[in-house]
C-alpha positions as a Markdown table, in Angstrom:
| # | Residue | x | y | z |
|---|---|---|---|---|
| 1 | Met | 191.1 | 95.9 | 131.9 |
| 2 | Leu | 189.6 | 98.9 | 133.7 |
| 3 | Glu | 191.2 | 101.3 | 131.2 |
| 4 | Gln | 189.7 | 99.4 | 128.3 |
| 5 | Ser | 186.3 | 99.2 | 129.9 |
| 6 | Leu | 186.1 | 102.8 | 130.8 |
| 7 | Ser | 187.4 | 103.9 | 127.4 |
| 8 | Glu | 184.9 | 101.7 | 125.6 |
| 9 | Val | 181.9 | 103.2 | 127.6 |
| 10 | Tyr | 183.2 | 106.7 | 127.0 |
| 11 | Thr | 183.6 | 106.0 | 123.3 |
| 12 | Lys | 180.2 | 104.6 | 123.0 |
| 13 | Phe | 178.6 | 107.6 | 124.6 |
| 14 | Lys | 180.6 | 109.9 | 122.2 |
| 15 | Val | 179.8 | 107.9 | 119.1 |
| 16 | His | 176.1 | 107.7 | 119.9 |
| 17 | Phe | 176.1 | 111.5 | 120.3 |
| 18 | Tyr | 177.8 | 111.9 | 116.9 |
| 19 | Gln | 175.3 | 109.5 | 115.3 |
| 20 | Glu | 172.5 | 111.6 | 116.6 |
| 21 | Met | 174.1 | 114.8 | 115.5 |
| 22 | Phe | 174.5 | 113.6 | 112.0 |
| 23 | Asn | 170.9 | 112.4 | 112.0 |
| 24 | His | 169.8 | 115.8 | 113.0 |
| 25 | Leu | 172.2 | 118.0 | 110.9 |
| 26 | His | 169.9 | 118.2 | 107.9 |
| 27 | Asn | 167.2 | 119.8 | 110.0 |
| 28 | Arg | 169.5 | 122.6 | 111.3 |
| 29 | Glu | 169.7 | 125.9 | 109.5 |
| 30 | Thr | 172.9 | 126.8 | 111.3 |
| 31 | Ser | 174.8 | 123.7 | 112.4 |
| 32 | Leu | 177.8 | 123.9 | 114.7 |
| 33 | Ser | 181.3 | 123.2 | 113.7 |
| 34 | Thr | 183.2 | 120.7 | 115.8 |
| 35 | Val | 185.2 | 123.4 | 117.5 |
| 36 | Glu | 182.0 | 125.5 | 118.1 |
| 37 | Leu | 180.3 | 122.4 | 119.7 |
| 38 | Phe | 183.3 | 121.9 | 122.0 |
| 39 | Cys | 183.2 | 125.6 | 123.0 |
| 40 | Val | 179.5 | 125.7 | 123.7 |
| 41 | Glu | 179.8 | 122.5 | 125.8 |
| 42 | Val | 182.6 | 124.1 | 127.8 |
| 43 | Ile | 180.5 | 127.2 | 128.3 |
| 44 | His | 177.6 | 125.0 | 129.5 |
| 45 | Ala | 179.8 | 123.0 | 131.9 |
| 46 | Leu | 181.3 | 126.2 | 133.4 |
| 47 | Lys | 177.9 | 127.5 | 134.2 |
| 48 | Ser | 177.8 | 131.2 | 133.0 |
| 49 | Pro | 181.5 | 132.0 | 132.7 |
| 50 | Thr | 182.8 | 135.4 | 131.7 |
| 51 | Val | 184.6 | 135.6 | 128.4 |
| 52 | Ala | 187.9 | 135.8 | 130.3 |
| 53 | Glu | 187.0 | 132.6 | 132.3 |
| 54 | Phe | 186.1 | 130.8 | 129.1 |
| 55 | Ala | 189.4 | 131.9 | 127.4 |
| 56 | Asn | 191.4 | 130.9 | 130.4 |
| 57 | Phe | 189.7 | 127.5 | 130.7 |
| 58 | Ile | 190.3 | 126.5 | 127.1 |
| 59 | Asn | 193.8 | 128.2 | 127.1 |
| 60 | Val | 193.3 | 130.7 | 124.2 |
| 61 | Ser | 193.8 | 134.4 | 123.9 |
| 62 | Ser | 191.0 | 136.8 | 124.6 |
| 63 | Pro | 190.6 | 137.8 | 121.0 |
| 64 | Asn | 190.5 | 134.1 | 119.9 |
| 65 | Ala | 187.8 | 133.5 | 122.6 |
| 66 | Ala | 185.9 | 136.6 | 121.5 |
| 67 | Tyr | 185.9 | 135.3 | 118.0 |
| 68 | Lys | 184.5 | 131.9 | 119.1 |
| 69 | Val | 181.9 | 133.6 | 121.4 |
| 70 | Asn | 180.7 | 135.9 | 118.6 |
| 71 | Ser | 180.2 | 133.0 | 116.2 |
| 72 | Leu | 178.1 | 131.2 | 118.8 |
| 73 | Leu | 176.2 | 134.4 | 119.6 |
| 74 | Lys | 175.5 | 134.9 | 115.8 |
| 75 | Lys | 174.2 | 131.3 | 115.5 |
| 76 | Gly | 172.0 | 131.7 | 118.6 |
| 77 | Tyr | 173.6 | 129.0 | 120.8 |
| 78 | Ile | 174.7 | 131.4 | 123.6 |
| 79 | Asn | 173.7 | 134.8 | 125.0 |
| 80 | Lys | 175.9 | 137.4 | 126.7 |
| 81 | Ile | 174.3 | 138.6 | 130.0 |
| 82 | Gln | 175.6 | 141.8 | 131.6 |
| 83 | Ser | 176.8 | 141.2 | 135.2 |
| 84 | Glu | 174.7 | 142.9 | 137.9 |
| 85 | Thr | 177.7 | 143.5 | 140.1 |
| 86 | Asp | 180.2 | 144.7 | 137.5 |
| 87 | Arg | 178.5 | 146.3 | 134.5 |
| 88 | Arg | 181.8 | 145.9 | 132.4 |
| 89 | Glu | 181.6 | 142.2 | 132.7 |
| 90 | Tyr | 179.4 | 139.8 | 130.7 |
| 91 | His | 178.5 | 136.2 | 131.4 |
| 92 | Leu | 177.9 | 133.6 | 128.7 |
| 93 | Glu | 174.8 | 131.4 | 128.9 |
| 94 | Val | 173.6 | 128.7 | 126.6 |
| 95 | Thr | 170.3 | 129.1 | 124.9 |
| 96 | Glu | 167.4 | 126.7 | 124.2 |
| 97 | Lys | 169.0 | 126.1 | 120.8 |
| 98 | Tyr | 172.0 | 124.6 | 122.5 |
| 99 | Tyr | 169.8 | 122.3 | 124.6 |
| 100 | Asp | 168.5 | 120.8 | 121.4 |
| 101 | Tyr | 172.0 | 119.5 | 120.9 |
| 102 | Tyr | 172.6 | 118.7 | 124.5 |
| 103 | Asn | 169.5 | 116.6 | 124.8 |
| 104 | Leu | 170.8 | 114.4 | 122.0 |
| 105 | Ser | 173.4 | 113.0 | 124.3 |
| 106 | Gln | 171.5 | 113.4 | 127.6 |
| 107 | Lys | 168.6 | 111.3 | 126.3 |
| 108 | Tyr | 171.0 | 108.4 | 125.7 |
| 109 | Val | 172.6 | 108.9 | 129.1 |
| 110 | Asn | 169.1 | 108.7 | 130.6 |
| 111 | Ala | 168.3 | 105.6 | 128.5 |
| 112 | Val | 171.5 | 103.8 | 129.7 |
| 113 | Val | 170.7 | 104.7 | 133.3 |
| 114 | Asp | 167.2 | 103.3 | 133.0 |
| 115 | Arg | 168.7 | 100.1 | 131.5 |
| 116 | Ala | 171.2 | 99.9 | 134.3 |
| 117 | Lys | 168.4 | 100.2 | 136.9 |
| 118 | Asn | 166.7 | 97.3 | 135.3 |
| 119 | Tyr | 169.9 | 95.2 | 134.9 |
| 120 | Phe | 171.7 | 95.9 | 138.2 |
| 121 | Thr | 170.6 | 95.6 | 141.8 |
| 122 | Ala | 169.9 | 98.7 | 143.9 |
| 123 | Glu | 173.1 | 98.1 | 145.8 |
| 124 | Gln | 175.1 | 97.8 | 142.5 |
| 125 | Ile | 173.6 | 101.1 | 141.3 |
| 126 | Glu | 174.5 | 102.8 | 144.6 |
| 127 | Thr | 178.0 | 101.4 | 144.3 |
| 128 | Leu | 178.4 | 102.6 | 140.7 |
| 129 | Asp | 177.0 | 106.0 | 141.6 |
| 130 | Asn | 179.5 | 106.3 | 144.5 |
| 131 | Ile | 182.4 | 105.2 | 142.3 |
| 132 | Leu | 181.5 | 107.7 | 139.6 |
| 133 | Thr | 181.0 | 110.5 | 142.2 |
| 134 | Asp | 184.4 | 109.8 | 143.7 |
| 135 | Met | 186.0 | 109.6 | 140.2 |
| 136 | Ser | 184.6 | 113.0 | 139.4 |
| 137 | Lys | 185.3 | 114.7 | 142.7 |
| 138 | Glu | 188.6 | 113.1 | 143.8 |
| 139 | Leu | 190.3 | 111.7 | 140.7 |
| 140 | Met | 189.5 | 114.4 | 138.2 |
| 141 | Lys | 190.3 | 117.5 | 140.2 |
| 142 | Asp | 192.4 | 118.8 | 137.3 |
| 143 | Val | 189.1 | 119.5 | 135.4 |
| 144 | Ala | 187.8 | 122.4 | 137.5 |
| 145 | Ile | 184.2 | 122.9 | 136.5 |
| 146 | Pro | 181.4 | 124.0 | 138.9 |
| 147 | Glu | 179.7 | 121.1 | 140.6 |
| 148 | Val | 176.4 | 119.8 | 139.2 |
| 149 | Thr | 173.6 | 120.1 | 141.7 |
| 150 | Pro | 171.0 | 117.3 | 141.4 |
C-alpha cells in the first residue's frame, strides 16, 4: 500500500512537470533534450559541482560529461565559474534560464503544499514534514547530494 501511494504521488509530480514542459516548449528557442534536462537537474541538486564531481555522480567518463556540459553551456542553462582556490578547476552553476524550467515543477509543489495546509491539520503537516525529512536524510543516504537549507 505505501509503495503504491508513494509511487502514485511521485508519478503525479513528474507527469505534471512533463505536461508543463510540453505546454511551454513552443515558446523556447532552445529546448532541452530529456538527457540534458536530467543533467541540468543533477547540476542544480549538487549545488555548483565541478565537472569531475558531476561526471562521478552520473557515472560517466570525463569526456562524456564535458560533452553534456558544453551542450548546456551553449544553450545557456549553466555557466562555468572558475574556482577561487584552484584556478584550474571550474564549478557548474545553473542560470536563470534553467530556473524557468525548474519553476514549472516548483510551482506545482508549492500549490500542493498550500492545498495540504488547507486540507490537513497543523499536527498532520508537521508529521508529514518529519516523515519526509527522515526519508530524505535517513532512508535515502545512497543519493548523496548537498542538503537543502530552508
